[in-house]
N, C-alpha and C positions, 0 to 999 in steps of 0.2 A: 504493500500500500504506500503510495507516495505521501510525502510530507510537504506542507506549505512553508512559506518563509518564516512563519512564526513558530515553527516546530509542531503545529497541530496536524494530525493525519488528515489527508484529503480522501474523499470517497472516490474510488475508481468508477468512472461512468460506465465502463464495460461491466463491472460487477453489478451495478444497479440495474442495468438493462437485463442482465442475465436473471437477477432475482425477479424482476417483473415478468420475464418470460416464463420462469418456473411457476410463478403464482397463477399466471394466465393458463398455463397448461394444466396445472392442478385443478383449476376451476372447470376446465373443459372435461377432464376425466370424471369429476364429481357429477357434472351435468349428464354425462354418458351413463354413469351408474344409476342416476335417478330415472333416466329414460328406460334403462334395462329393467329396473324393478317394476315400472309401470307396465311394461310389455310382458314380462315373463314371471313376475311374482317376487315375493319377499325374500326367498332363500337363494339369492343369486350367488354365483361363484365368481371369484376374482378372475379365474381363467376365462369365463364367458365375457367379462368386461374387457380383458386383454384382447380377446378375439374381436370384440366389437370395435375397438379403437385401432386395431391392427398393429399391436406391439406385443413383444414377448412379455410374459408375466413378470419376469425379473426386471424389465425396463419400467413397467408400470409401477412396481413397488419402489423405484427410485424417487417417486414423487410423494410417497407416504411412508411414515415411520413403520407402520404395521397395519394390519387389518382393522384394529380398533380405531386408529386415526382416520382411516377411510370411512368407517361407519359413522364416526362423530361428525365428519364434514358433510356426509350425506344427511344426517339428522338435521344439521344446521340449515342446509339448503331446503329441506322439506319444510322446516319451521318458518323459514323466510317466506316461502310460497304461501303457507297458511296465514301468516300474519299480514301479508300484503292484501289478502282477501278480507281479513277481519277488521283491520284498523279503520278503514273508511266508514264502517257501519256503526262505530261506537260513539257517534256524535249526538245521538238523540234528536235527530231532525224529524219534524212532523209530529204526529200524535204519539201518545204512549204506545198504542197498539202497533202503529207502523214502526216505531223504534224497536220494539220487541221482535216483530216479524223480520225486520231487516237483519238483526244480529243472528237470529236462529236460522234464517234462510241461508245466510252466508256460510255458516258452519256446516249445515247439511249439504249445501251445494258443493262445497270444497270436498267434503268426504265422498259424496257420490261420484264426483268427477275424478277423484284420485283414491279409490278404495285400497289399492295395493300399497300406496305410500302411507296411507293411514294405518293399515295393518302392519306395515314394516316397523312402525314406531313401537309396537308392542310384541314383537316376536323374539323368542329365545334370548340370545345374548344382547339383543338390541333393546330389550324391555327396560323401561324406566318408570318408577313410581307405580301407578295403578295399571300400567299396560296400555294406556290410551295415549292421547297427546302428552308430550313431556310436560313436567310440572312447571318449568319456566314459562312456557307459552300461556298456560292457564293462569298462572300468577299475574303475568303481565296484563292479560285481558281483564282479570278480576280487579286489579288496581285501577285500570283505566275506567272501568264501569263504576267502581266505588267513588272515584273522584268526581265523575260526572253526576252520579246519583246524589252525592253529597252536596254538590252545587245547587241542584234542584231543591233539595230539602232545606238548605240554608236560605234560599229565596222564599221558601214558604214559612220561614221562621222556626223550623224544626231543628233541634239540637240533640246531641247525645243519642243518636240512633246508630245501631251497629251496622253501618252501611258496608263496611269491608267484609264482615262475616256473611252478610246477605249476598254480596257480589260473589264471594268465593263459593258459597253454596249453590248459587244459580249456575255459575260456570261449571262447577263439578257435576251438577245434575245433568246439564245439557250434554256435556262431553261423555258422561257415563251412559246416558240413554242412547246417544248416537252410536257409541262404541259397541254397546250390546246389540243394537239393531244390525249393525254392519256385520258382526261376527256370527249372528244367529242364522243357521242355514234354513230354519223353519220360522220365518218371521211372522209374528202374530199380527203385525200392522203393516199396511202399505206405507210408502214414503209420505204420502199426503196425510195419512192418519198419524204418523209419527210427528210430523211438523205441527199438526193441530194439537196433539197432546202436549208437546213442549210449549207451544204458545200459551195454552190454558194454564199449565203448571207455573210457568214463569210469572204470568200476570197474577196468579193466585198468591205467590210469595210477595210480589211487589205490593199488591193490594193489602195483604195482611200487615206488612211492615208499615205502610202508610197509616192504616187504621189504628195500629198500636201507638202511632205518634200523634193520633188525633186528627188525621187528615183523610178526607174521603174524596177521591177523584174518579173520573170516568176514563176508561181506556181510550175514549174518543177525544179527550182533551189534548190540545197541543202542548208540548213540553215548553215551548217559548212563552205560552200564556201563563203557565204555572210559575215560571221564573219572573214574570212581570207582575205577579199577583201582589 
């Protein structure tokens, strides 16, 4: 590594470009692994990935410390995809009912569009937490919901309501219900029935929480009207 006139080491531009190339190539391999899981299932072999990208397995592993590192990067990429779908829905725009449906529909939509990626998150050595979406994603969503819910309650003059616990409970319920439905080979509900059941259940929790705080609202009320009350 070259040194500057002040004795400080200078970064070799060639080294930086090589690091960028390696990072780009690693990302391409992770994307290929995600596509392979979507097409062939959750128990993919590294050899199949190597064949897919046209390199020997030994060359592929130069980009990853080990299989666990590859799996972790795949998990992160899957979670990024899930969160990109979910984050825009957590704004509570429109009526209370529309807000609930928007969040629930986004969750169910993503799962039904990517069932193998969803299943991958809870298979064998990949399993984390309760075997559905990883805990970090659920915690992030719950915190975002609790912050927004808390803002609405504060506008209504309601204090000391356990909004975080309610949000965590709602997110956990939705994820567990969808996870069970996806994994069940003999589904007792259609997809539309599942959505309707989750809508009703989430509203029931929200309604009970508000009533405990002395507030009665209609699911047809606009969230912005509540904040302006």
